[in-house]
C-alpha positions as CSV (number, residue, x, y, z in Angstrom):
1,M,-57.8,-4.0,-29.0
2,R,-57.0,-6.5,-26.2
3,Q,-54.1,-7.8,-28.3
4,R,-52.5,-4.3,-28.6
5,G,-52.9,-3.7,-24.8
6,F,-51.2,-7.1,-24.1
7,A,-48.4,-6.3,-26.6
8,L,-47.9,-2.9,-24.9
9,L,-47.7,-4.6,-21.5
10,I,-45.0,-7.0,-22.8
11,V,-43.0,-4.1,-24.3
12,L,-43.2,-2.1,-21.0
13,W,-42.1,-5.2,-18.9
14,S,-39.3,-5.9,-21.3
15,L,-38.1,-2.2,-21.0
16,A,-38.3,-2.4,-17.3
17,L,-36.2,-5.6,-17.3
18,L,-33.6,-4.1,-19.6
19,A,-33.4,-1.0,-17.4
20,L,-32.9,-3.2,-14.3
21,I,-30.1,-5.2,-16.1
22,G,-28.5,-2.0,-17.2
23,T,-28.5,-0.6,-13.7
24,R,-27.0,-3.8,-12.3
25,L,-24.2,-3.8,-14.9
26,T,-23.4,-0.1,-14.2
27,A,-23.3,-0.7,-10.4
28,A,-21.1,-3.8,-10.9
29,G,-18.8,-1.8,-13.2
30,R,-18.4,1.0,-10.6
31,T,-17.6,-1.6,-7.9
32,E,-15.0,-3.3,-10.1
33,T,-13.5,0.1,-10.9
34,Q,-13.2,1.0,-7.2
35,I,-11.7,-2.3,-6.4
36,A,-9.1,-1.8,-9.2
37,I,-8.3,1.7,-7.9
38,N,-7.9,0.4,-4.3
39,L,-5.6,-2.5,-5.5
40,R,-3.4,0.0,-7.4
41,A,-3.2,2.4,-4.5
42,N,-2.3,-0.5,-2.1
43,A,0.4,-1.8,-4.5
44,T,1.9,1.7,-4.8
45,A,1.9,2.1,-1.0
46,E,3.5,-1.3,-0.6
47,A,6.2,-0.5,-3.2
48,L,6.9,2.8,-1.5
49,A,7.2,1.2,1.9
50,D,9.5,-1.5,0.5
51,G,11.7,1.2,-1.0
52,A,11.8,3.1,2.3
53,V,12.8,-0.1,4.1
54,H,15.7,-0.6,1.6
55,Q,16.7,3.0,2.2
56,A,16.6,2.4,5.9
57,I,18.8,-0.7,5.5
58,F,21.3,1.3,3.4
59,H,21.5,4.0,6.1
60,H,21.5,1.5,8.9
61,I,24.6,-0.4,7.6
62,D,26.3,2.8,6.4
63,R,29.0,3.7,8.9
64,S,29.5,7.3,7.7
65,E,27.8,10.4,9.2
66,R,24.6,9.4,7.3
67,H,24.2,6.3,9.5
68,W,20.8,5.7,11.0
69,P,21.0,4.0,14.4
70,A,18.2,1.7,15.6
71,D,16.8,4.3,18.0
72,G,13.1,4.4,17.0
73,L,13.2,8.0,15.8
74,P,11.1,8.8,12.7
75,R,13.0,9.8,9.6
76,S,11.0,11.2,6.7
77,L,11.5,10.4,3.1
78,S,9.6,12.3,0.3
79,V,8.6,11.0,-3.1
80,P,6.2,12.7,-5.5
81,G,2.7,12.4,-4.2
82,A,3.6,10.7,-0.9
83,S,5.6,11.0,2.3
84,I,7.1,8.1,4.2
85,D,8.1,7.9,7.8
86,V,10.7,5.2,8.6
87,R,11.7,4.1,12.1
88,I,14.4,1.5,12.9
89,L,13.3,0.0,16.1
90,P,16.0,-1.4,18.4
91,P,16.0,-5.1,19.2
92,D,14.5,-6.4,22.4
93,E,14.3,-9.9,23.9
94,D,11.4,-10.9,21.7
95,H,12.2,-9.2,18.4
96,P,15.2,-8.4,16.3
97,T,15.9,-5.0,14.8
98,V,12.8,-4.0,12.8
99,A,12.1,-1.2,10.2
100,Q,8.6,0.2,10.4
101,T,7.2,2.4,7.7
102,H,4.1,4.6,7.3
103,V,3.1,5.9,3.9
104,R,0.9,9.0,3.6
105,G,-0.6,11.0,0.7
106,L,-1.8,8.5,-1.9
107,D,-5.2,9.4,-3.1
108,G,-6.2,10.9,0.2
109,Y,-5.0,8.9,3.2
110,R,-3.7,5.5,2.7
111,H,-0.9,3.8,4.6
112,A,1.1,0.6,4.7
113,V,3.0,-0.6,7.7
114,H,5.9,-3.0,7.0
115,H,8.0,-4.7,9.5
116,H,11.3,-6.0,8.0
117,Y,13.9,-7.7,10.1
118,L,17.3,-6.0,9.7
119,V,19.3,-8.0,12.1
120,A,21.0,-10.2,9.5
121,L,22.0,-7.3,7.4
122,A,23.2,-5.3,10.3
123,Q,25.3,-8.3,11.6
124,D,26.7,-8.7,8.1
125,A,27.8,-5.1,8.1
126,E,29.4,-5.4,11.5
127,N,31.2,-8.6,10.5
128,R,32.6,-6.8,7.4
129,D,33.7,-3.9,9.6
130,Q,35.5,-6.2,12.0
131,V,37.4,-7.9,9.1
132,R,38.8,-4.6,7.9
């Protein structure tokens, strides 16, 4: 009788240990899934912000009526699932011309702020205009 009681105790402890291991694996899987979701959302926000900066560069060097001056005013760009505000900040004594972007609307509220220096491209465009 004592042997059966001891065997039952071993089986119960083994089940408890397996349940604990299963719980830990499930928790680790959820954590890893959330990390992957966050990494994907951040990569998407970064790609959208980079695209918005390239759009700002295009409009900044464009000399038609679509030109965006470096005035710091926000300009909105829309893509499916997100909206992007782009500002081209004027240069000051410490910083050259900078594009600043804010991305909203990816899985709730996520944002990316990118500062890209536009001064070289703007000077390039001005030099091309002077040659013409």
